[in-house]
KESE-998109 format. One record per atom (N, C-alpha, C, O): residue in three letters; x, y, z. Coordinates in steps of 0.001 Angstrom, whole numbers, plus 500000, padded with zeros to 6 digits. Example, Ala and Ser with C-alpha at 12.3 -4.5 7.8 and 13.67 -1.06 7.14 Angstrom:
# residues 2
ALA513190494310507800ALA512300495500507800ALA513200496700507800ALA514236496681508465SER512850497750507080SER513670498940507140SER512900500030507870SER513409501138508039
# end
This chain:
# residues 67
MET886985516045015756MET886639515140017273MET886857515412018275MET887460516334018825THR886006514014018757THR885117514298020482THR886696514594021108THR887588514857020301ILE886975514546022454ILE887646514406023480ILE888010513062023429ILE889173512954023040GLN887458511965023675GLN887340509983023640GLN888206509775022396GLN889061508890022438ASN888043510586021187ASN888640509584019619ASN889989510926019926ASN890931510942019134LYS889967511695020785LYS891629512584020600LYS892721511525021753LYS893929511286021755ARG891893511220022394ARG892893509938023394ARG892957509194022346ARG893555509731021414ILE892568508172022151ILE892284506800021391ILE893351507559020709ILE894476507360021168PHE893256508422019672PHE894267508776018668PHE895733508890019167PHE896830508620018678ALA895213509496020563ALA897162510278021039ALA897734508683022184ALA898784508596022821SER896486507529022075SER897194506425022783SER897550505701021627SER898154504666021907ILE897338505943020125ILE897855504622019984ILE899030505100019013ILE899812504324018465LEU899043506840018847LEU900015507197018285LEU901362506801019141LEU902382506338018630PHE901150507105020723PHE902017507124021742PHE903130505492021640PHE904336505248021666VAL901376504416021474VAL902596503229021151VAL903285502929020192VAL904454502545020239LEU902476503112019036LEU903439503480017980LEU904443503915017704LEU905242503400016921ILE904656505487018611ILE906141505864018235ILE907412504821019368ILE908574504486019137SER906779504646020226SER907470503500021079SER907813502317020833SER908571501620021507VAL907168501992019673VAL907663500248019234VAL908774500868018430VAL909806500253018163VAL908507502239018011VAL909293502306016642VAL910491502798016985VAL911340502896016100CYS910689503061017855CYS911902503585018998CYS912700502845019736CYS913893502979020012THR911253501366020276THR913157500699020334THR912955499648019555THR912928498744020390ALA912769499069018349ALA913005498809017263ALA914549499116016715ALA915102498381015897GLN915035500055017164GLN915739500945016809GLN916749500735017190GLN917226501830017489GLY917721499664017469GLY918618499070018507GLY919804499407018194GLY919939499438016971SER920993499750018929SER922319499908018661SER923177499186018818SER923251498224019582ILE923988499638018022ILE925360498892018250ILE926194499079019536ILE926736500113019925PRO926177497389020336PRO926827498024021174PRO928532498293020974PRO929198497839020043PRO928881498874021734PRO930614498940021717PRO931047497908021747PRO930221497048022053PRO932596497367021449PRO933297496568021899PRO933743495933023025PRO933225496735023802PRO934181495292023615PRO934308494854025014PRO935743495166025313PRO936414494867024326GLY936327495549026080GLY937771496070026448GLY938865495402026631GLY938690494484027432PRO940140495490026143PRO940716495121026594PRO941037494428028255PRO941162495031029321PRO941116492709027913PRO941551492126029592PRO942361493183030390PRO943077494112030017PRO941911492604031938PRO943172493346032701PRO944152493289032495PRO944023493038031297PRO945476493311032686PRO946891492883032507PRO946679491955033498PRO945828492151034366PRO947668490516033449PRO948154489758034553PRO948915490289035509PRO949714491225035463GLY948404489218036851GLY949022489913038141GLY948192491406038931GLY948352492168039884PHE947424491207037993PHE946578492971038354PHE946239492767039919PHE945315492048040302PRO947194493567040872PRO947083494087042400PRO945674494065042974PRO944672494390042336ILE945689493691044120ILE944472493720044958ILE944373495194045246ILE945367495914045154ASP943167495663045601ASP943354496948046673ASP943789497012047599ASP944083495852047885GLY944058497600048325GLY945260497832049085GLY943498498270050493GLY943478497723051596GLY942987498704050297GLY941854498784051079GLY941214496974051312GLY940989496582052458LEU941086496446050629LEU940811494801051067LEU942050494510052614LEU941986493904053683LEU942819495145052067LEU943692494180053490LEU944154495231054669LEU944939494806055516PHE943767496363054734PHE943058497502055955PHE942174497114056368PHE942029497376057562GLY940686496002055474GLY939665495926055893GLY939917494614056892GLY939290494396057929MET941150493668056248MET941135492476056720MET941561492320058186MET941098491555059033ILE942760493413058312ILE943585493983059441ILE942554494447060611ILE942688494089061781PHE941355495415060076PHE940839496110061105PHE939978495024061629PHE939931494865062849ALA939089494035060609ALA937991493140061324ALA939063492201062160ALA938638491667063185LEU940264492004061815LEU941272491128062801LEU941003491496063874LEU940132491042064617PHE942163492879064176PHE941872493436065745PHE940660493447065979PHE940530493203067179TYR939779493581065548TYR938740493984066151TYR937814492934066729TYR937224493299067745GLY937484491330066165GLY937591490390066409GLY938301489767068020GLY937747489084068881VAL939631490290067981VAL940657489903068578VAL940068491141070296VAL940527490666071334LYS939433492129070465LYS939074493475070924LYS937457492717071482LYS937036492614072634LYS936803492263070154LYS935566491673071024LYS935805490498071706LYS934748489994072087LEU936940489772072051LEU937096487989072290LEU937997488374073953LEU938009487492074812VAL938733489821074241VAL940016489889075138VAL938633490888075830VAL938776490432076965PHE937772491601075946PHE936593492519076145PHE934966492507075941PHE934193493242075326PRO934821491446076665PRO933637491130075659PRO932564492184076787PRO933028492646077829THR931297492399076405THR930645493429076652THR928941492280077406THR928287491372076892ASN928888492698078211ASN927320492167078958ASN926191492669078648ASN925456492578079631ASN925636493187077725ASN924294494313077927ASN923447493065078126ASN923035492262077288ASN923267493110079655ASN921936492737079852ASN920900493727080566ASN919730493382080731
# end
């Protein structure tokens, strides 16, 4: 076999193996149970809102002039 024939054979083999591997789909796992009702919001959200409020008030009270 020449080098060109080996490359063509390897390319065809690679494509065929790829097709066979992707054709064998796996069964997806069943979905998990839904979260319990009244699931609490993370405490970081409240902290972020308080921080944003203080930051906004600071910017309104002490404006910076960058000329």
